[in-house]
N, C-alpha and C positions, 0 to 999 in steps of 0.2 A: 565434260565427263573423262572421257578418253585421256586429256589432257591432265588431271589430277590421278588419275591411273599411271600413266605413264611416270608421270613426276613422283609418286608413291611409292612406283616399283625401285625406281632408281636411287631413291635417297632414303628412304625410309630405314631408321634404325642404324646409318653408320656409325660405327664407333671402334674403340679400342687403337686409336694412333696413340701411343706414349709421347707425352708433351712433357716439358720439364717446368715442374708447377713452384719451383723454389723461388723465383722470384716477386715479390708480393706485387711490383709495380707492373708485371706482363699478364696478368690474371686476364683481363681484359680481352689482349691479344689471343692468346691460346685457343677462344674457342673459333676466333676467326679463321685461325690457322689451322685448326682441324678441316675446318670446312672447306678451307683451300686447298689444303692438300685432297681432301676427299675428291673434290672438284676435278683439281687437274688429272688427278688418274681417272675419274669419269669419262672426262674430255678427250682423253688421248685412245681411252679404248673403244674398238669396234664391233661389231656381230658379238658370238658368243663371250667376248672376252668383259663386254659388260657387266654380264650376270656375275663372273668371275670377279672381276673388279669390285664391283659394289659389295658383294660378299666376303671379299677379304678384308674389309673392314666392318662386317656386321658382328655383334656379339649375339648370336642366336638366343644364346641360354638366356642372359639379361632380358631381353625382348620377351622372352618364350616366357617367363616367369613375370614380368609386369604385364605379359598379355591375361596369363591366368589368374592374375589377383591375388584374392582370398581363396580363390580355389585351388591354388599350388598350395597351399599349407596342407592338404586333404588328399593329395596325391603320393604316391611314391617318387623316390627321387628318377625310378625306371620310368614311369608314364611322363613325367617331366621332361626326360629327355626324349622319349618317343613324341611328345607334342613339338618340341624344340626341332628335331628331326624332320616333322612333317610340316613345320613353318619353314623351315630352310627351302625344302623341296618348293613349298608354294610359293615364296618370292623369287627362288630361281626361275620359274616358270614364268611368274608376271612380268618378271626382268626380259629374261629372252623374248617374249610375245610381245611386249609393248618397245622395247630399244629399237626394233628396225623400223619403227613409226617417227623417230628423231633422225633429225640431220644433224649436223656434227652440233654437239651440245659446246655451248658457253655458259657459263657461270660467274657472275659478278656478284662479289661481297657488299652490299650497301650500307648495312649499320650492325653494329653490336652494341645491344645494350646489357648490361651485367644487372642481373636481377641479386644477387648477393657473390660473393666471394668463389661461391663453386658452382653456380648457377648463372646461364647467360641464354639471349637470343641471339642468332645470328640471321640477319634480312641478307637475303640472296635475289637476285634477277637471273632467271633458268630462260636461256633462248635455244632453239632447234625442235620447238614443239609447235610451232606456226606463230600463236599470238605469246609473247612474252609471259613466264610465270613470274609472281613473286613467292618463294619458299623460305619460312621461318623457322629455322632449326632452332630446337632444343638441347643445350649442350649443357652436360653437368660435370663437374668431378668428383671423384670416388678415387679412394686408394691411391693417389698422386696420380690418376690417369680421368683425361679427358674423353669424354664420348657424347655423341650426339643420340640423343634418347628418344627423339621425337621431332615430326614435322609438319608445321601447318602448311593447308594449301588450300586456296580457297574457303577461308576462315574454319576448315577442321584439321584439329591435332588428329593423327592417321593410328599412332599409339594409342591413344585415349580411346578414338571411335571403334578401334577392332576388339579392346578389352571389353569395352561396353558389350559389345556383340558376343562375345565368349560367354562374359559373366550372365546374359541373360539367357544363353542356351545351356551352360552348365546349372542355371539358377531353378531350370525347370524340373519338377520330379521324373525321379526315373534318369534322369540324362548321367552320361559318362562324357571319361574322358576320349574315349572312341566315336563320340559325336562330335567332340570339338575337333579332332584330328581328321574326322571325315568332313567337316564343314572348310578344313583347308584344302582336302583332297579334289 
């Protein structure tokens, strides 16, 4: 369990590295290049810099909107921003807390499978937490920019799981965005 928490803390939602999408032949390489760049930067980071490095790739607003799902439509932009801020703090805390458990990290890209021209799964092997972990990174292209939008650890897609938990919370009678923010706190 700790391995999946650490791994998810380090790589969940990495995104926003702009890559050239003009070359149709390079589409299958771009998701792997994005993950490779993120992995390289994470491998080189130490201590508190690990959280800063991960969050420098994180598109918290996109992850927050995805996590809120249908509930985001019923919220003000200010409430969505407050949730995104709480998610940012939560991720920083999780990454910082668990990064110290990792030895020097090593990430190797094993395979890239294109689901279509704008959606791929990159499979990697991560070492540094004891037993090696296999991580699957879901990478999509939107608006000419590739982003890592989810990560599978031990059979669980993490952003999808977080979304299910937030949906269950916000679907309760009387639940508010304050409850969702408090759950992250």
